[in-house]
N, C-alpha and C positions, 0 to 999 in steps of 0.2 A: 364792455362791454362797445365800444365802435371793432374791436376784432369778433363778433361775436353776429355782430348786423350782415359786415362783411361775408363773413362766412358764407349765413345765410343766402345772400344777395348769389353770392358765386355757386352757391346748389342750386337755386331757381334759373337762372341765366342756362345753367349746363341740361339742365332740366326740357325745357322750354324747347329749346335747342335740338337736344336729341329724341325728343316728340315731335318736332312738328320739318322732318325730314323726309322730301315727296315718295323716297323710293317705295315704303309697303302701300302708300295712297294710291300710286302707275298701276302696279302690279292688281290691289283689287279693279282699279276702273276696267284693265284690262279683261279680267277677268270675267267681269260683266259685259262685253262685248266682243259680236262675231264679227271678224274682218272674214269676206268676200270674195275677196279679189289681192292682188299682188300687195302687200304693204310697203309700202314708204316713208320715213318721219322727216318733220323738219323741225328743232327744237330752236324755239328764242329764250332770251331772259339773264337772269342772275341765277337761277335756277337749273336750265337749258340742259349742261352735262351731267347731271344727280338727274335728271328727270330720263336721258337720254341715255345712259345706263340701265336705270331699273328695266325702261320699255326690249334696250336690245338682250338683256339677259333673258327678257320674258318669251321675245317673241323669238329667239333667236336666226335659225336660217331662215326662218316668215321674215325676216327686212332686207329688200331688196336693194334697198338703199338708204341715204339722208345726209342730215344736212343740218350742222350743229353751231348756232352762231350765240353766244356767251359773251361774256364782262371780259376782262382781261386776268390772267390769273384764278381764275374760275373752272377750267378744266384739267382733267388732272387724269387725263392718256387718251390712248387712243379705244375706238370702240369699230368693232368691224363694219366694213356695209360706211361707215360714218364718213364723212369731210366736219371737219371743226376749224370754227373761226373765230379767232377770239376778238375785240373791237370795242371800240369807246362808248364810255359809257359816265355820268349822267349826259354827254356831250357828242355827238355821231363823228368818227371820221371815215378815213378811207380802208380800215376795214369795214366797217358797214356799210360798207357800201358793196363792196367785194363777197362780201357771205351773203348781202342779202339777192346779189348777181346769181350765187350758186344753188340761193333757192329758190329763184327763179324758173333758175334753167332748169331744175328740178319737175317742178309746178307747174311749167308749157309742156315738159313732154306727155306728164296724165292721161288716160285711156277712160271709158268705162270701165275694164275691167283691173281700173287702182285704185287705191284708197289712202289716202294718207293721215298716218297719224300725225295729228297737228302738236306739239306740246309747248303751252305759254306759260309766262312766267315772269315776275313783275322786270321792270330794265326793257323790257320788248321795244318799247318804244322809241327808243337809243337806238336799240342794238338793230334792228330791224325795217329798215328805210329805201327806198327805191324813190327818190323825188319825181315830181310833175317835171314834164319836158321844160328847160329856161331856167331849172333855183339848180344855186350850185352844191354843192357842198359846206364854203362856204354860208351860205345864206341858211341853208340846214343851221349852222351850226349857231350864226349870228340872234336866230331866232330860235333856236335852241338858250341858248346864254339868257335871254333876252327872257322869257317866260319862268328859268328857273332863279334868275335873280327877285321878278314881279311878286313874288308872295301867295301865284297864282296855285288853288289846289289842285291836285293831278287829274281830276275828272275837267280843269279849265282850261290846264296845260295840254291834255289828250284831244279836248273838243277842239285846239286850234292847230296844231303841227299836223294829225291827221286829210287833214280839210289842201295838203300839199304833198300826200304820198300815194304813191298806185299802191302800194301793200296793206294800208290803214284803212279802218271805216271799210268793210266789210271786202275793198277789192282787190285782196289777196283771193278769197275763196271764190270770185268772180273767175279767176284766172285757172285756178283749179278745176273748176267743171269742164270738162261732165265727171270728173270723180267726186266720189262722195271724203268728207274728211269727216275724222273723229277727233273730238279738239278736247284737248288735260288739262285743263287750267288749273293753277295755283296763285290765287289773285292776291294782289296788293291794293286790292281799291277800296272804301271803304263804300259797303252796298251791293260789293262784289259785281257791278256792273260789265259785263261781256264786255259795251262799245266803248268802256272806256281801261280796262286792260291790257296795257302790251298795243293801246291805240285802235282795239277792233281789228284785226286782221281778217278776222272769220266771222263776224255775228256784224248785224245792220247796229246803222245810227240813227240814233233815236235824235241828233243833235240838227236843230233846219241851218242855214242861212244868216236867220234873223238871230241863232242865240249865236255864234258865234263871232257875228260881228261886236255883238255887245262884250264879251272876254276882250278883243281887240281895244273896245274903247274904254272900258274900267279901268284897263293895264295899261294903255298908254302905247302900245306896240307901234315898233317902226315896221314897217312892210313897205316891202316895191312894188311895182305898177304888177307885176309878175304874178306874186304873192297874193293882190288887191283884185285879179282876172278869177285868181281861182276858189275864193272867199265866196264867186257869187254861181260857182258850179252846185248840185245837190249831191251829195252822197248816198250808195244805195240802205235803199230802207226795209227791201228786202233780203233774206239770203235765204237760198234754199238747200244746198247742197252738207250742210253743217248738221253733226250734233256734238253740244257741247256738255261736258258736267268739270265744276266744279271740286278739285279735289282737298281745296286748303284756301283758311282764311283768318284772319284776325280773329277768329271768337276762338278757332282753336289754340292759336298761342295765348291766348289773355285763360282760358281753362285749365292749358298745363300749368301757369302760373298760378291760380289760382288750387292744383290740388300737390305741387310742391312745399307753395307755400304751408298749406292745409297740415302737412308732411311733418314739418318744422315746426308746430305748433301755431300760428296765427291762424286768425279765424280772418278765412279769405273773405271782398267784396269787389262784383265785375261793375264797378263804377260805371264804368261804360265801353265798348267796342267800335263809338262811332268821333272816337276826339280829334276834331278838326278845326284847327283855332292853329293861331302862332304860336312855334314853339315857347318866348318867355312867358306868353300871358297863360298858356297851362301849366309850368315850370311852380308859377306864380298858385294858378287854383292850387295844383297838389300840395303844393305846401303850408300853403291857407289852412286845408283840413287834417294837416297832419300836424299844426300847432294845436287844432282845437283840440285834435286827439292826443295833445303832451295834459292839454290846460284843463284835462275834463268835461269840457263843455259839448262835446262831439257823442252823437248818437254811436259813434263806434266804439266799442272798447280794448284795451290793449290786453292781452299782443296779438295788430290786425295785422292786415296786410291788404294796400287799399289800390287796386290795381286800374289800369285804363289801357285801353289797346284803339289804335288810330295810324293818321299818320296828320305830323302838324305839319305847320307851314313858317318859311324865315322870310324875312323882304331883307337882303340884301343891302344894305345901309355904310357898313365900312370895309377893310381890305384885309379884314383877319381869315382864319382858319375855320372849321367847325364844321357841325352839322346841327340838324335840329335835334335830335339827338342829345346831342352833349350841353346846344343851347338849353333844353329844358328843365336839363339836370342843374346847371349854371344858375339860371335862373332859381331855379328851386332851394338853393342853399342859401339863400340873404334869407326865408322864410321858416327853415327849421333852424338857425342855428341858436343855439344854445336848448335842443330842445332834444333836453337826454333820452335816449333809445331812439333816436329818426332817422333815417336814411332812404333815398331816393335814388332810386334807379332807372336809367327810358336806354329801350335796345332799340335796336334793328337788329329784322332777322337776319338781311342777310349777311352780316357783319361786316357794312363797310356803312360809316353814317356822315353823307356830304359826298368832301375829296377827301377824305383822311382814310389811318389805315385805320381809326377806329370806328368800334360797333354802336360807341353811347358813352354813358355817362354815367358815372356812380358818386356821391358826396353825401354828406352823413351832418349832425350837427355840431363838427368841430371843424368843417370845411370853412365855414370864411376865416375862424383866426387864424387858420396856415392860409389862407392867399391874403390875407393883412401883413403873416405873418414873412411871408416872400412881396410883399411890396406889389402884390394886385389889388388891382377895386374892381370889384364887382361891375359895376354899370359905366368902368370907361373897353371893358373886355366887350359885355352885352352891343356897345353900340357900335363898337367896332366888328361885332360878330365873330368875336375872337376865344372862342369856347376851349378850343382844341388845347390852348397854350393856357392858358390860365387853369382847365385842372387835370392835363398834365404837371404841368408843377407839383400839382398836392396827391397825383397818385388817384387821379377820380374817373381815368379811360380807361373803357370796356374794350380790349381788344382781343376776339376769337376769330381773327380774319373769316377769307371767305365760304359761307357757313355750305352750304348746297341748297337754303332754300331761300324764300321772300315771298311773308304772309305778315305784311304791312309792322309796328313797333307795340310795343310794349314799355308802360312806364310803369311801378311799382313803387308804393311807399309803403316799408319796414316801419311797424313802429313795436316796440316792446318795451 
């Protein structure tokens, strides 16, 4: 039974990734837009190269120049008339600044006869950064690390860091003016909030000074005097030179999972596309649903696939290694222990979950027994945020490598 469940999970993973690559969606977006001037391109995020490749192939010689800024290991080769810079994620580094400087040099030369194709995907907040005067790379790294460890969700994280950036919160669009921007966006934010995806470089900021201060106070962020000065400055609330289209989101990810599960004989149920809570709590919740299905006390009948999309968070308390999808899967393992015919997996669509080489985690009704045989205690592993090593010991890591897309996470419960 375990082999069958794992085979089915593998088919679903392959299918959702294949169906959520951005190439086709980028091409369709460009087919429906008429460029009237010289076309330049800037692409940012973990899916930047894949999106830029699709645009380059579509535009051909019409593409005058371009800059791509993506995560290390996510570029797949040169593109005509395009500079490619790989940089740090989830924490910015010197290459982040270098790549952004190249993008700004392009943007600052744009005139009324130019148009900018702006390709945006998740990860853009860390990869596209030019800090305000007086803020150093060390300051950016410190703030980013605090935010990632705090347990804040992506909207809260981006709400804060955009305040200290020259290119976030609509400010990049102001730099590009008077040129027009056509923004093609791959959403990794629940609700597809344009001001939060990559921290909204070409979108008006909806958060106020008061909103940001509440987040700073909520998580007890340590800020210097320079940061506090910028906290008092309001961000652009109107951006007039940008047209935006969203080409993918977690909804399409869940729909692909549902379709694949159905073809394998499961009755799919998309439980939610807005899961937003602590990863360990999400794992316990999904495993409780699975346990009810196994016992026959649920309204869902076997064989079924329960699907939840979104983006959980992890509050770092230990010094282990892992990511939110791995932590969710490990947390779910206890709840499905002994529930024969039950499996849970959770996957980051970009192929990287936290600072690891895994895309997520997979557990089944035998995982707890295997962990005990390996001398691993789930409570200790979760307390240390060490889901990676626990799952690795029981063949519980999902490793895909960089996928070329980024549309949030999906968690699936399979019950046969």
